[in-house]
mmCIF file of the C-alpha atoms, coordinates in Angstrom:
data_MODEL
# 
_entry.id   MODEL 
# 
loop_
_atom_site.group_PDB 
_atom_site.id 
_atom_site.type_symbol 
_atom_site.label_atom_id 
_atom_site.label_alt_id 
_atom_site.label_comp_id 
_atom_site.label_asym_id 
_atom_site.label_entity_id 
_atom_site.label_seq_id 
_atom_site.pdbx_PDB_ins_code 
_atom_site.Cartn_x 
_atom_site.Cartn_y 
_atom_site.Cartn_z 
_atom_site.occupancy 
_atom_site.B_iso_or_equiv 
_atom_site.pdbx_formal_charge 
_atom_site.auth_seq_id 
_atom_site.auth_comp_id 
_atom_site.auth_asym_id 
_atom_site.auth_atom_id 
_atom_site.pdbx_PDB_model_num 
ATOM 1   C CA . UNK A 1 1   ? 48.589 109.877 120.724 1.00 0.00 ? 1   UNK A CA 1 
ATOM 2   C CA . UNK A 1 2   ? 46.756 112.378 122.770 1.00 0.00 ? 2   UNK A CA 1 
ATOM 3   C CA . UNK A 1 3   ? 48.299 114.331 125.512 1.00 0.00 ? 3   UNK A CA 1 
ATOM 4   C CA . UNK A 1 4   ? 47.346 113.516 129.016 1.00 0.00 ? 4   UNK A CA 1 
ATOM 5   C CA . UNK A 1 5   ? 49.024 113.278 132.494 1.00 0.00 ? 5   UNK A CA 1 
ATOM 6   C CA . UNK A 1 6   ? 51.909 115.688 133.216 1.00 0.00 ? 6   UNK A CA 1 
ATOM 7   C CA . UNK A 1 7   ? 52.354 116.819 129.627 1.00 0.00 ? 7   UNK A CA 1 
ATOM 8   C CA . UNK A 1 8   ? 48.971 118.058 129.374 1.00 0.00 ? 8   UNK A CA 1 
ATOM 9   C CA . UNK A 1 9   ? 48.903 119.694 132.749 1.00 0.00 ? 9   UNK A CA 1 
ATOM 10  C CA . UNK A 1 10  ? 52.413 121.368 131.899 1.00 0.00 ? 10  UNK A CA 1 
ATOM 11  C CA . UNK A 1 11  ? 50.865 122.911 128.736 1.00 0.00 ? 11  UNK A CA 1 
ATOM 12  C CA . UNK A 1 12  ? 47.811 124.280 130.830 1.00 0.00 ? 12  UNK A CA 1 
ATOM 13  C CA . UNK A 1 13  ? 50.158 125.952 133.274 1.00 0.00 ? 13  UNK A CA 1 
ATOM 14  C CA . UNK A 1 14  ? 52.720 127.516 131.002 1.00 0.00 ? 14  UNK A CA 1 
ATOM 15  C CA . UNK A 1 15  ? 50.611 128.115 127.824 1.00 0.00 ? 15  UNK A CA 1 
ATOM 16  C CA . UNK A 1 16  ? 53.192 127.074 125.449 1.00 0.00 ? 16  UNK A CA 1 
ATOM 17  C CA . UNK A 1 17  ? 52.352 127.381 121.979 1.00 0.00 ? 17  UNK A CA 1 
ATOM 18  C CA . UNK A 1 18  ? 53.317 124.911 119.564 1.00 0.00 ? 18  UNK A CA 1 
ATOM 19  C CA . UNK A 1 19  ? 54.690 126.991 116.477 1.00 0.00 ? 19  UNK A CA 1 
ATOM 20  C CA . UNK A 1 20  ? 54.075 125.241 112.758 1.00 0.00 ? 20  UNK A CA 1 
ATOM 21  C CA . UNK A 1 21  ? 55.158 126.654 109.483 1.00 0.00 ? 21  UNK A CA 1 
ATOM 22  C CA . UNK A 1 22  ? 53.563 125.186 106.241 1.00 0.00 ? 22  UNK A CA 1 
ATOM 23  C CA . UNK A 1 23  ? 55.693 125.525 103.341 1.00 0.00 ? 23  UNK A CA 1 
ATOM 24  C CA . UNK A 1 24  ? 53.446 124.823 100.329 1.00 0.00 ? 24  UNK A CA 1 
ATOM 25  C CA . UNK A 1 25  ? 52.888 126.834 97.219  1.00 0.00 ? 25  UNK A CA 1 
ATOM 26  C CA . UNK A 1 26  ? 49.581 125.271 96.456  1.00 0.00 ? 26  UNK A CA 1 
ATOM 27  C CA . UNK A 1 27  ? 47.312 127.838 98.343  1.00 0.00 ? 27  UNK A CA 1 
ATOM 28  C CA . UNK A 1 28  ? 44.213 125.559 98.519  1.00 0.00 ? 28  UNK A CA 1 
ATOM 29  C CA . UNK A 1 29  ? 46.167 122.617 99.946  1.00 0.00 ? 29  UNK A CA 1 
ATOM 30  C CA . UNK A 1 30  ? 47.913 124.832 102.365 1.00 0.00 ? 30  UNK A CA 1 
ATOM 31  C CA . UNK A 1 31  ? 44.687 126.615 103.666 1.00 0.00 ? 31  UNK A CA 1 
ATOM 32  C CA . UNK A 1 32  ? 43.001 123.153 104.252 1.00 0.00 ? 32  UNK A CA 1 
ATOM 33  C CA . UNK A 1 33  ? 45.928 121.705 105.950 1.00 0.00 ? 33  UNK A CA 1 
ATOM 34  C CA . UNK A 1 34  ? 46.396 124.919 108.232 1.00 0.00 ? 34  UNK A CA 1 
ATOM 35  C CA . UNK A 1 35  ? 42.529 124.940 109.007 1.00 0.00 ? 35  UNK A CA 1 
ATOM 36  C CA . UNK A 1 36  ? 42.739 121.118 109.955 1.00 0.00 ? 36  UNK A CA 1 
ATOM 37  C CA . UNK A 1 37  ? 45.741 121.516 112.192 1.00 0.00 ? 37  UNK A CA 1 
ATOM 38  C CA . UNK A 1 38  ? 44.351 124.600 113.898 1.00 0.00 ? 38  UNK A CA 1 
ATOM 39  C CA . UNK A 1 39  ? 41.105 122.769 114.699 1.00 0.00 ? 39  UNK A CA 1 
ATOM 40  C CA . UNK A 1 40  ? 42.828 119.889 115.998 1.00 0.00 ? 40  UNK A CA 1 
ATOM 41  C CA . UNK A 1 41  ? 45.460 121.409 117.999 1.00 0.00 ? 41  UNK A CA 1 
ATOM 42  C CA . UNK A 1 42  ? 44.446 124.116 120.370 1.00 0.00 ? 42  UNK A CA 1 
ATOM 43  C CA . UNK A 1 43  ? 47.655 125.371 121.376 1.00 0.00 ? 43  UNK A CA 1 
ATOM 44  C CA . UNK A 1 44  ? 49.081 125.509 117.783 1.00 0.00 ? 44  UNK A CA 1 
ATOM 45  C CA . UNK A 1 45  ? 50.092 128.649 116.165 1.00 0.00 ? 45  UNK A CA 1 
ATOM 46  C CA . UNK A 1 46  ? 50.580 128.470 112.275 1.00 0.00 ? 46  UNK A CA 1 
ATOM 47  C CA . UNK A 1 47  ? 52.361 130.483 109.804 1.00 0.00 ? 47  UNK A CA 1 
ATOM 48  C CA . UNK A 1 48  ? 52.432 129.941 105.993 1.00 0.00 ? 48  UNK A CA 1 
ATOM 49  C CA . UNK A 1 49  ? 55.036 130.445 103.217 1.00 0.00 ? 49  UNK A CA 1 
ATOM 50  C CA . UNK A 1 50  ? 54.768 129.587 99.536  1.00 0.00 ? 50  UNK A CA 1 
ATOM 51  C CA . UNK A 1 51  ? 58.377 129.437 98.764  1.00 0.00 ? 51  UNK A CA 1 
ATOM 52  C CA . UNK A 1 52  ? 61.952 129.707 99.765  1.00 0.00 ? 52  UNK A CA 1 
ATOM 53  C CA . UNK A 1 53  ? 62.401 133.426 100.557 1.00 0.00 ? 53  UNK A CA 1 
ATOM 54  C CA . UNK A 1 54  ? 59.065 133.466 102.553 1.00 0.00 ? 54  UNK A CA 1 
ATOM 55  C CA . UNK A 1 55  ? 59.929 130.381 104.295 1.00 0.00 ? 55  UNK A CA 1 
ATOM 56  C CA . UNK A 1 56  ? 63.551 131.330 105.378 1.00 0.00 ? 56  UNK A CA 1 
ATOM 57  C CA . UNK A 1 57  ? 62.057 134.840 106.664 1.00 0.00 ? 57  UNK A CA 1 
ATOM 58  C CA . UNK A 1 58  ? 59.537 132.985 108.788 1.00 0.00 ? 58  UNK A CA 1 
ATOM 59  C CA . UNK A 1 59  ? 61.908 130.546 110.071 1.00 0.00 ? 59  UNK A CA 1 
ATOM 60  C CA . UNK A 1 60  ? 64.022 133.344 111.285 1.00 0.00 ? 60  UNK A CA 1 
ATOM 61  C CA . UNK A 1 61  ? 61.380 135.583 112.847 1.00 0.00 ? 61  UNK A CA 1 
ATOM 62  C CA . UNK A 1 62  ? 58.936 132.918 114.129 1.00 0.00 ? 62  UNK A CA 1 
ATOM 63  C CA . UNK A 1 63  ? 61.270 129.949 115.119 1.00 0.00 ? 63  UNK A CA 1 
ATOM 64  C CA . UNK A 1 64  ? 58.864 127.198 114.381 1.00 0.00 ? 64  UNK A CA 1 
ATOM 65  C CA . UNK A 1 65  ? 58.836 123.704 116.308 1.00 0.00 ? 65  UNK A CA 1 
ATOM 66  C CA . UNK A 1 66  ? 57.634 121.837 113.211 1.00 0.00 ? 66  UNK A CA 1 
ATOM 67  C CA . UNK A 1 67  ? 58.023 122.690 109.500 1.00 0.00 ? 67  UNK A CA 1 
ATOM 68  C CA . UNK A 1 68  ? 55.687 120.849 107.045 1.00 0.00 ? 68  UNK A CA 1 
ATOM 69  C CA . UNK A 1 69  ? 57.343 121.261 103.620 1.00 0.00 ? 69  UNK A CA 1 
ATOM 70  C CA . UNK A 1 70  ? 56.209 120.569 100.162 1.00 0.00 ? 70  UNK A CA 1 
ATOM 71  C CA . UNK A 1 71  ? 58.986 118.518 98.098  1.00 0.00 ? 71  UNK A CA 1 
ATOM 72  C CA . UNK A 1 72  ? 57.977 120.559 94.794  1.00 0.00 ? 72  UNK A CA 1 
ATOM 73  C CA . UNK A 1 73  ? 57.993 124.202 95.256  1.00 0.00 ? 73  UNK A CA 1 
ATOM 74  C CA . UNK A 1 74  ? 57.695 126.602 92.522  1.00 0.00 ? 74  UNK A CA 1 
ATOM 75  C CA . UNK A 1 75  ? 59.385 129.678 94.176  1.00 0.00 ? 75  UNK A CA 1 
ATOM 76  C CA . UNK A 1 76  ? 63.138 129.422 94.813  1.00 0.00 ? 76  UNK A CA 1 
ATOM 77  C CA . UNK A 1 77  ? 64.612 126.191 96.034  1.00 0.00 ? 77  UNK A CA 1 
ATOM 78  C CA . UNK A 1 78  ? 62.864 123.008 95.951  1.00 0.00 ? 78  UNK A CA 1 
ATOM 79  C CA . UNK A 1 79  ? 61.754 121.351 99.525  1.00 0.00 ? 79  UNK A CA 1 
ATOM 80  C CA . UNK A 1 80  ? 64.607 119.240 99.880  1.00 0.00 ? 80  UNK A CA 1 
ATOM 81  C CA . UNK A 1 81  ? 67.184 121.857 99.182  1.00 0.00 ? 81  UNK A CA 1 
ATOM 82  C CA . UNK A 1 82  ? 65.176 124.309 101.465 1.00 0.00 ? 82  UNK A CA 1 
ATOM 83  C CA . UNK A 1 83  ? 65.082 121.390 104.221 1.00 0.00 ? 83  UNK A CA 1 
ATOM 84  C CA . UNK A 1 84  ? 68.775 121.116 104.165 1.00 0.00 ? 84  UNK A CA 1 
ATOM 85  C CA . UNK A 1 85  ? 69.302 124.949 104.343 1.00 0.00 ? 85  UNK A CA 1 
ATOM 86  C CA . UNK A 1 86  ? 66.942 125.030 107.475 1.00 0.00 ? 86  UNK A CA 1 
ATOM 87  C CA . UNK A 1 87  ? 68.531 122.155 109.234 1.00 0.00 ? 87  UNK A CA 1 
ATOM 88  C CA . UNK A 1 88  ? 72.013 123.188 108.827 1.00 0.00 ? 88  UNK A CA 1 
ATOM 89  C CA . UNK A 1 89  ? 70.923 126.577 110.573 1.00 0.00 ? 89  UNK A CA 1 
ATOM 90  C CA . UNK A 1 90  ? 68.210 125.243 113.027 1.00 0.00 ? 90  UNK A CA 1 
ATOM 91  C CA . UNK A 1 91  ? 68.935 121.570 113.502 1.00 0.00 ? 91  UNK A CA 1 
ATOM 92  C CA . UNK A 1 92  ? 66.071 121.388 116.472 1.00 0.00 ? 92  UNK A CA 1 
ATOM 93  C CA . UNK A 1 93  ? 63.261 121.877 114.047 1.00 0.00 ? 93  UNK A CA 1 
ATOM 94  C CA . UNK A 1 94  ? 61.409 119.013 112.982 1.00 0.00 ? 94  UNK A CA 1 
ATOM 95  C CA . UNK A 1 95  ? 60.812 118.906 109.173 1.00 0.00 ? 95  UNK A CA 1 
ATOM 96  C CA . UNK A 1 96  ? 58.416 116.722 107.618 1.00 0.00 ? 96  UNK A CA 1 
ATOM 97  C CA . UNK A 1 97  ? 58.359 116.611 103.747 1.00 0.00 ? 97  UNK A CA 1 
ATOM 98  C CA . UNK A 1 98  ? 55.224 116.214 101.749 1.00 0.00 ? 98  UNK A CA 1 
ATOM 99  C CA . UNK A 1 99  ? 54.990 114.721 98.390  1.00 0.00 ? 99  UNK A CA 1 
ATOM 100 C CA . UNK A 1 100 ? 52.483 113.661 95.577  1.00 0.00 ? 100 UNK A CA 1 
ATOM 101 C CA . UNK A 1 101 ? 54.763 110.713 94.971  1.00 0.00 ? 101 UNK A CA 1 
ATOM 102 C CA . UNK A 1 102 ? 55.055 107.974 97.687  1.00 0.00 ? 102 UNK A CA 1 
ATOM 103 C CA . UNK A 1 103 ? 58.070 106.235 96.385  1.00 0.00 ? 103 UNK A CA 1 
ATOM 104 C CA . UNK A 1 104 ? 61.123 104.981 98.387  1.00 0.00 ? 104 UNK A CA 1 
ATOM 105 C CA . UNK A 1 105 ? 63.618 106.929 96.543  1.00 0.00 ? 105 UNK A CA 1 
ATOM 106 C CA . UNK A 1 106 ? 61.665 110.247 97.561  1.00 0.00 ? 106 UNK A CA 1 
ATOM 107 C CA . UNK A 1 107 ? 61.712 108.980 100.985 1.00 0.00 ? 107 UNK A CA 1 
ATOM 108 C CA . UNK A 1 108 ? 65.378 108.219 100.992 1.00 0.00 ? 108 UNK A CA 1 
ATOM 109 C CA . UNK A 1 109 ? 66.410 111.532 99.489  1.00 0.00 ? 109 UNK A CA 1 
ATOM 110 C CA . UNK A 1 110 ? 64.279 113.362 101.914 1.00 0.00 ? 110 UNK A CA 1 
ATOM 111 C CA . UNK A 1 111 ? 65.857 111.614 104.770 1.00 0.00 ? 111 UNK A CA 1 
ATOM 112 C CA . UNK A 1 112 ? 69.279 112.367 103.090 1.00 0.00 ? 112 UNK A CA 1 
ATOM 113 C CA . UNK A 1 113 ? 68.477 116.035 103.093 1.00 0.00 ? 113 UNK A CA 1 
ATOM 114 C CA . UNK A 1 114 ? 67.568 116.273 106.832 1.00 0.00 ? 114 UNK A CA 1 
ATOM 115 C CA . UNK A 1 115 ? 63.824 115.496 106.691 1.00 0.00 ? 115 UNK A CA 1 
ATOM 116 C CA . UNK A 1 116 ? 62.599 113.833 109.950 1.00 0.00 ? 116 UNK A CA 1 
ATOM 117 C CA . UNK A 1 117 ? 59.831 112.394 108.420 1.00 0.00 ? 117 UNK A CA 1 
ATOM 118 C CA . UNK A 1 118 ? 57.998 111.933 105.045 1.00 0.00 ? 118 UNK A CA 1 
ATOM 119 C CA . UNK A 1 119 ? 54.269 111.825 104.213 1.00 0.00 ? 119 UNK A CA 1 
ATOM 120 C CA . UNK A 1 120 ? 52.484 111.441 100.947 1.00 0.00 ? 120 UNK A CA 1 
ATOM 121 C CA . UNK A 1 121 ? 49.799 114.062 100.227 1.00 0.00 ? 121 UNK A CA 1 
ATOM 122 C CA . UNK A 1 122 ? 47.328 111.208 100.003 1.00 0.00 ? 122 UNK A CA 1 
ATOM 123 C CA . UNK A 1 123 ? 48.226 110.284 103.713 1.00 0.00 ? 123 UNK A CA 1 
ATOM 124 C CA . UNK A 1 124 ? 45.103 110.728 105.977 1.00 0.00 ? 124 UNK A CA 1 
ATOM 125 C CA . UNK A 1 125 ? 44.928 113.598 108.461 1.00 0.00 ? 125 UNK A CA 1 
ATOM 126 C CA . UNK A 1 126 ? 44.814 111.288 111.203 1.00 0.00 ? 126 UNK A CA 1 
ATOM 127 C CA . UNK A 1 127 ? 48.267 109.957 110.174 1.00 0.00 ? 127 UNK A CA 1 
ATOM 128 C CA . UNK A 1 128 ? 49.509 113.548 110.056 1.00 0.00 ? 128 UNK A CA 1 
ATOM 129 C CA . UNK A 1 129 ? 47.815 114.567 113.252 1.00 0.00 ? 129 UNK A CA 1 
ATOM 130 C CA . UNK A 1 130 ? 49.294 111.396 114.945 1.00 0.00 ? 130 UNK A CA 1 
ATOM 131 C CA . UNK A 1 131 ? 52.758 112.422 114.013 1.00 0.00 ? 131 UNK A CA 1 
ATOM 132 C CA . UNK A 1 132 ? 52.238 116.090 115.000 1.00 0.00 ? 132 UNK A CA 1 
ATOM 133 C CA . UNK A 1 133 ? 50.929 114.688 118.391 1.00 0.00 ? 133 UNK A CA 1 
ATOM 134 C CA . UNK A 1 134 ? 54.331 112.817 118.951 1.00 0.00 ? 134 UNK A CA 1 
ATOM 135 C CA . UNK A 1 135 ? 56.168 116.001 117.960 1.00 0.00 ? 135 UNK A CA 1 
ATOM 136 C CA . UNK A 1 136 ? 54.192 117.948 120.507 1.00 0.00 ? 136 UNK A CA 1 
ATOM 137 C CA . UNK A 1 137 ? 54.641 115.123 123.052 1.00 0.00 ? 137 UNK A CA 1 
ATOM 138 C CA . UNK A 1 138 ? 58.549 115.358 122.675 1.00 0.00 ? 138 UNK A CA 1 
ATOM 139 C CA . UNK A 1 139 ? 58.564 119.169 123.032 1.00 0.00 ? 139 UNK A CA 1 
ATOM 140 C CA . UNK A 1 140 ? 56.568 119.051 126.106 1.00 0.00 ? 140 UNK A CA 1 
ATOM 141 C CA . UNK A 1 141 ? 58.387 116.078 127.658 1.00 0.00 ? 141 UNK A CA 1 
ATOM 142 C CA . UNK A 1 142 ? 61.735 118.006 127.230 1.00 0.00 ? 142 UNK A CA 1 
ATOM 143 C CA . UNK A 1 143 ? 60.115 121.014 129.316 1.00 0.00 ? 143 UNK A CA 1 
ATOM 144 C CA . UNK A 1 144 ? 59.354 118.735 132.403 1.00 0.00 ? 144 UNK A CA 1 
# 
């Protein structure tokens, strides 16, 4: 869903940056996803974290609109526990869980821990972009 109409004009007038945090311990995957997002979304600022401590520090200092979180982090809490912590203190942040395993049980547990959405790492970038578009649209619509 591309932004057009009042949402697109609002963004041009106010220069709102959409802030995204990528929490992923795999540097290659994190770099590719960050690059793809920044190439697709001109008004996005993105930060990275490899694990729990980095992620919590970035959340507090950066105040992201969206967090894309790996479910299986090597450093500190797993993505589900970290999602629960973040959502308890920052309920307005949209959290998307990424997993290698696209099974219903993982989706259910992600939702139970406060995740707003779940993607398999095999999902197409177009699917991820469409979801990010909807999050951006909702943010801009709330500012109109």
